[in-house]
ZAGUZA-779373 format. One record per residue (C-alpha): residue in three letters; x, z, y. Coordinates in steps of 0.25 Angstrom, whole numbers, padded with zeros to 4 digits, always signed. Last residue first. Layout:
BEGIN
AlaXZY...
END
This chain:
BEGIN
Gln+0055+0045+0018Ser+0066+0055+0019Pro+0077+0054+0009Trp+0073+0058-0005Glu+0081+0069-0011His+0093+0072-0019Gln+0094+0064-0032Ala+0107+0069-0038Leu+0119+0060-0041Leu+0130+0060-0051Gly+0122+0063-0064Ala+0122+0050-0070Glu+0108+0047-0069Val+0109+0051-0054Leu+0121+0041-0053Asp+0113+0030-0059Arg+0101+0031-0051Ala+0109+0032-0038Ala+0116+0019-0042Asp+0101+0013-0044Ala+0097+0018-0031Leu+0110+0012-0025Asp+0108-0002-0030Thr+0093-0002-0026Phe+0098+0002-0012Ala+0106-0011-0011Ile+0121-0007-0007Gly+0125-0009+0008Ser+0132+0005+0007Arg+0127+0011+0018Asp+0112+0006+0018Ala+0112+0009+0003Ile+0118+0023+0004Glu+0106+0026+0015Leu+0096+0020+0006Leu+0102+0029-0005Ser+0100+0041+0003Arg+0110+0049+0010Met+0111+0064+0012Gly+0112+0070-0002Asp+0127+0065-0003Ser+0124+0053-0010Gln+0133+0044-0002Asn+0145+0042-0011Leu+0137+0043-0024Val+0128+0032-0020Trp+0139+0023-0014Leu+0147+0025-0027Leu+0134+0021-0036Ala+0131+0010-0027Leu+0145+0004-0027Gln+0146+0004-0042Gln+0133-0004-0043Thr+0136-0013-0032Gly+0149-0017-0039Pro+0163-0010-0037Asp+0174-0020-0034Ala+0183-0021-0046Gly+0195-0013-0050Gly+0189-0004-0060Leu+0182-0007-0074Gly+0173+0004-0080Arg+0161+0002-0071Tyr+0155+0014-0065Leu+0142+0021-0069Gly+0144+0025-0083Arg+0145+0040-0081Lys+0160+0040-0084Gly+0163+0028-0074Leu+0156+0035-0063Gln+0166+0046-0060Pro+0161+0054-0049Glu+0166+0050-0036Gly+0173+0061-0028Lys+0166+0074-0025Pro+0151+0071-0024Leu+0148+0073-0039Leu+0133+0075-0037Asn+0131+0065-0028Val+0117+0068-0020His+0106+0058-0018Val+0096+0054-0008Arg+0085+0044-0012Asp+0080+0031-0008His+0072+0027-0021Glu+0057+0024-0017Leu+0060+0020-0003Val+0071+0011-0007Asp+0063+0004-0019Val+0051+0002-0009Ile+0061-0006+0000Ala+0065-0013-0013Leu+0052-0016-0017Ala+0048-0022-0003Ala+0061-0031-0003Arg+0057-0035-0017Leu+0043-0039-0013Ser+0049-0048-0001Glu+0058-0055-0011Glu+0046-0057-0020Leu+0038-0063-0009Arg+0050-0072-0006Glu+0051-0076-0020Ala+0036-0079-0021His+0036-0087-0008Ile+0027-0088+0004Leu+0025-0100+0013Glu+0018-0108+0002Val+0007-0097+0002Asn+0003-0101+0016Asp+0009-0097+0030Ala+0007-0112+0034Ser-0008-0109+0038Ser-0003-0101+0050His+0000-0086+0054Tyr+0015-0088+0051Glu+0020-0101+0046Pro+0031-0102+0056Phe+0038-0089+0050Glu+0043-0078+0060Gly+0030-0077+0067Glu+0026-0065+0059Phe+0038-0060+0052Ser+0045-0066+0040Arg+0049-0059+0029Thr+0042-0045+0028Leu+0043-0030+0026Gly+0039-0022+0037Gly+0042-0006+0040Val+0034+0006+0039Pro+0039+0019+0042Leu+0026+0024+0049Asp+0025+0027+0064Phe+0011+0031+0063Gly+0007+0035+0078Pro+0019+0026+0082Ser+0013+0013+0075Asn+0023+0010+0064Phe+0011+0008+0053Gln+0004-0001+0064Arg+0017-0009+0067Glu+0020-0010+0052Asp+0006-0018+0051Trp+0012-0032+0054Gly+0021-0037+0066Trp+0024-0030+0078Pro+0028-0016+0083Val+0043-0020+0081Phe+0052-0013+0069Asp+0066-0018+0067Ile+0069-0030+0058Ile+0077-0031+0045Arg+0080-0044+0039Gly+0084-0048+0025Asn+0091-0060+0023Glu+0093-0058+0008Ala+0089-0044+0006His+0098-0032+0006Ala+0096-0029+0020Val+0081-0030+0018Val+0082-0019+0008His+0090-0009+0017Ala+0081-0013+0029Gly+0068-0009+0021Ala+0074+0003+0016Arg+0079+0008+0029Asp+0066+0005+0036Val+0058+0011+0024Leu+0066+0023+0026Ala+0063+0024+0041Asp+0073+0019+0052Gly+0065+0010+0061Arg+0055+0020+0064Arg+0046+0008+0068Ser+0047+0002+0055Arg+0057-0009+0051Lys+0054-0022+0048Tyr+0061-0028+0035Thr+0063-0042+0033Ile+0065-0051+0020Pro+0069-0064+0027Gly+0059-0075+0029Ala+0055-0085+0017Asp+0041-0081+0017Gly+0033-0071+0008Val+0035-0057+0014Cys+0026-0059+0027Ala+0021-0045+0028Val+0024-0032+0022Val+0022-0019+0030Leu+0031-0008+0023Gly+0031+0007+0023Ala+0038+0020+0022Ala+0036+0035+0022Ile+0021+0035+0023Arg+0015+0048+0019Pro+0013+0052+0034Thr+0003+0040+0035Leu-0007+0046+0026Gln-0015+0053+0036Glu-0016+0041+0044Asn-0024+0034+0034Arg-0036+0028+0040Ala-0030+0025+0054Leu-0017+0020+0047Trp-0025+0010+0037Ala-0034+0005+0049Ile-0021+0002+0058Ser-0015-0004+0045Gly-0027-0013+0043Ile-0030-0016+0058Thr-0015-0022+0059Gly-0015-0032+0048Pro-0026-0030+0037Ile-0021-0022+0026Phe-0015-0021+0012Leu-0009-0008+0012Phe+0000-0002+0000Arg+0004+0013+0000Tyr+0015+0016-0009Ser+0018+0031-0014Leu+0033+0034-0016Arg+0040+0038-0029Arg+0035+0027-0036Pro+0036+0023-0050Ala+0033+0007-0051Asp+0020-0001-0056Ala+0012+0001-0043Leu+0025-0002-0036Thr+0025-0017-0041Ala+0010-0018-0039Ala+0011-0014-0025Leu+0023-0023-0022Glu+0015-0035-0027Ala+0003-0031-0019Leu+0013-0029-0006Leu+0019-0042-0009Val+0006-0049-0009Ile+0000-0044+0003Gly+0014-0046+0011Ser+0014-0060+0006Leu-0001-0063+0010Asn+0004-0060+0024Asp+0008-0067+0032Asn+0016-0074+0021Ala+0003-0081+0015Leu-0007-0083+0026Ser-0020-0087+0022Pro-0028-0075+0028His-0021-0064+0034Cys-0027-0049+0035Ile-0019-0043+0023His-0007-0035+0029Thr+0003-0028+0022Ser+0006-0013+0019Leu+0016-0005+0011Leu+0016+0011+0015Val+0026+0019+0008Glu+0021+0033+0004Thr+0025+0047+0002Asp+0016+0053-0007Lys+0026+0055-0018Glu+0027+0051-0033Gly+0020+0038-0029Ala+0006+0033-0027Leu+0004+0018-0025Leu-0007+0017-0014Leu-0014+0004-0012Glu-0022+0000-0001Gly-0030-0012+0004Tyr-0037-0014+0017Thr-0051-0019+0021Leu-0057-0019+0035Ser-0072-0017+0036Gly-0085-0023+0039Pro-0093-0025+0051Glu-0095-0040+0055Leu-0087-0052+0058Thr-0092-0063+0049Ser-0087-0077+0047Asp-0092-0091+0046Ile-0084-0099+0057Val-0090-0112+0059Val-0088-0123+0069Glu-0094-0136+0069Phe-0087-0146+0076Pro-0091-0155+0088Gly-0081-0161+0088Glu-0070-0167+0097Gly-0062-0171+0085Phe-0053-0163+0077Ser-0040-0169+0070Ser-0030-0162+0079Leu-0035-0148+0076Gln-0033-0151+0061His-0019-0155+0064Asp-0017-0143+0074Ser-0020-0134+0062Leu-0032-0125+0062Cys-0036-0111+0066Phe-0050-0109+0070Gly-0057-0098+0079Trp-0066-0086+0082Thr-0067-0076+0091Arg-0070-0061+0092Ser-0058-0052+0096Tyr-0051-0042+0086Tyr-0047-0050+0074Ser-0044-0063+0080Thr-0035-0071+0071Arg-0027-0083+0069Tyr-0018-0090+0058Pro-0013-0105+0062Ile-0017-0116+0054Trp-0004-0125+0052Ala-0002-0140+0053Pro+0000-0141+0069Asn+0012-0131+0067His+0016-0123+0080Pro+0005-0117+0087His-0005-0117+0076Thr-0019-0120+0078His-0031-0112+0084Leu-0045-0117+0087Phe-0055-0109+0095Pro-0052-0114+0108Arg-0054-0129+0102Leu-0068-0127+0098Glu-0075-0130+0111Ala-0065-0142+0113Leu-0067-0147+0099Thr-0083-0147+0100Met-0090-0135+0095Lys-0102-0133+0085Ala-0104-0118+0082Arg-0103-0108+0071Met-0094-0096+0072Pro-0091-0082+0066Glu-0081-0073+0072Ser-0067-0077+0069Tyr-0059-0065+0062Gly-0047-0074+0058Val-0046-0088+0066Val-0052-0097+0055His-0043-0108+0049Leu-0034-0098+0042Asn-0044-0098+0031Ser-0039-0111+0027Ala-0047-0122+0020Arg-0059-0114+0019Phe-0058-0111+0034Asp-0060-0126+0037Val-0056-0133+0050Val-0060-0148+0050Arg-0072-0146+0042Arg-0080-0159+0041Gly-0095-0157+0044Glu-0097-0170+0051Ser-0098-0163+0064Thr-0084-0158+0061Ala-0082-0145+0056Ile-0074-0132+0059Tyr-0074-0121+0049Ala-0076-0107+0044Asp-0080-0101+0032Glu-0083-0086+0025Ile-0076-0077+0035Asn-0076-0062+0035Trp-0072-0052+0046Glu-0074-0038+0046Glu-0077-0031+0060Pro-0064-0025+0066Ile-0059-0011+0062Thr-0056-0004+0076Trp-0042-0001+0081Asp-0036+0010+0089Leu-0034+0019+0076Val-0044+0014+0066Gln-0058+0014+0071Thr-0067+0008+0061Gly-0077-0003+0067Ser-0076-0011+0054Ala-0075-0002+0043Val-0062+0000+0035Glu-0062-0004+0020His-0051+0000+0010Leu-0047-0007-0002Glu-0039+0000-0013Leu-0029-0008-0019Pro-0025-0007-0034Ile-0015-0019-0035Arg-0016-0033-0042Lys-0031-0035-0042Gly-0032-0027-0029Leu-0024-0038-0022Glu-0035-0047-0024Arg-0045-0037-0019Leu-0036-0036-0007Thr-0037-0050-0004Ala-0052-0051-0005Arg-0054-0039+0003Val-0046-0045+0014Gly-0053-0058+0013Asn-0066-0051+0014Gly-0064-0045+0028Thr-0055-0038+0037Ile-0041-0041+0044Ser-0042-0055+0038Arg-0041-0062+0025Cys-0045-0076+0021Ile-0041-0077+0007Pro-0034-0090+0003Phe-0020-0084+0002Leu-0023-0073-0008Glu-0020-0081-0021Ala-0008-0087-0015Ala-0003-0074-0011Leu-0005-0068-0024Ala+0003-0080-0030His+0014-0077-0021Met+0014-0062-0025Arg+0014-0065-0041Glu+0025-0076-0039Gly+0034-0065-0031Ala+0031-0054-0040Arg+0035-0063-0053Ala+0040-0050-0061Arg+0038-0037-0053Pro+0047-0035-0041Phe+0052-0026-0047Thr+0059-0024-0060Ala+0072-0030-0062Ser+0076-0028-0047Thr+0073-0014-0047Leu+0062-0008-0039Val+0051+0003-0040Val+0058+0012-0050Gly+0068+0004-0057Lys+0079+0014-0059Glu+0074+0028-0060Met+0079+0038-0049
END
């Protein structure tokens, strides 16, 4: 076992990773994204400048499992203007002002006629809500209560310069091949417009994670997906069902830039290797939180659907609805922080580290403790409490009977997996431990 492969505190994350992720989020923030369209492509092209993404197009009308790829939506402009031409709601000021997938519209309307198509935030009068209507034809505007209260009775010029026509759904994919074909699936949704925590934070974290793993030796292979929510994961599964038996673990990443606690959500299986790895890593994080699987949330519910039952967990900080800024204009780049993004990245890397290095070993001198001092592994001064390094050595020796993996030892001992992995490496180099096998993925 080579020290430093994939994750060490000295090497990973890469220098200034948090700042780099936050800067990329700010760069992508103005782009109007949806489940299809040019905003998605523009976002993926920007990511492609940093990692070698392959873009896939799935034509409108394509049947994908029980769903159909919808028409492609693009928008150039939208506004509500007074009779004097003053825009009181302007898409150019915020792309949240238009209900996602609004059909084209051009009309003169009084406030009474317009009011059913206006949406405000239910709890904060200063915020613009985020609303969509992907699969039913309609249109609408989102605005703050403050804006609405300034309206007169009209008439108003109402314009939505959009198109809904046959096109395609676009998603990005990157496979980092390892020594084995066994894959770890890492996915995030890319369909939200100017919303920073949900989910530019997930996009920039996976981009940084991909760039980090691209430069590291890899035992496993890593497949990254940047996909529109729900319909994107369903489309990928429909097109790649033959690949799913290779997936030994996975993470769906979302909302990882705010101040909420690092959270791991278990897969449907509940006890897969990724579940035990995620629980171990989060247990060692400050205020970490572990929750059980529920069929609600992000794309983990598609990967965990019973016909696939993939061992895919979730990595997040706050879940949808847990932070008040959720799906509103207040979910801006000031809500996410470089240090929080980096903490989330460290958690993701730590889970990857467990997946890469969990190993069963055999103690080659199992009768009594071998003398560590003469091998340079034990400190010379006795009488004091053993430190983590010494305890890690003793735990690995005691439990390595060819049946228990390092992760199992970590859970029993309470010692961090990385410390036990380092201890195992030292014991192998000293001739006291033999690498036996990889536990079942």
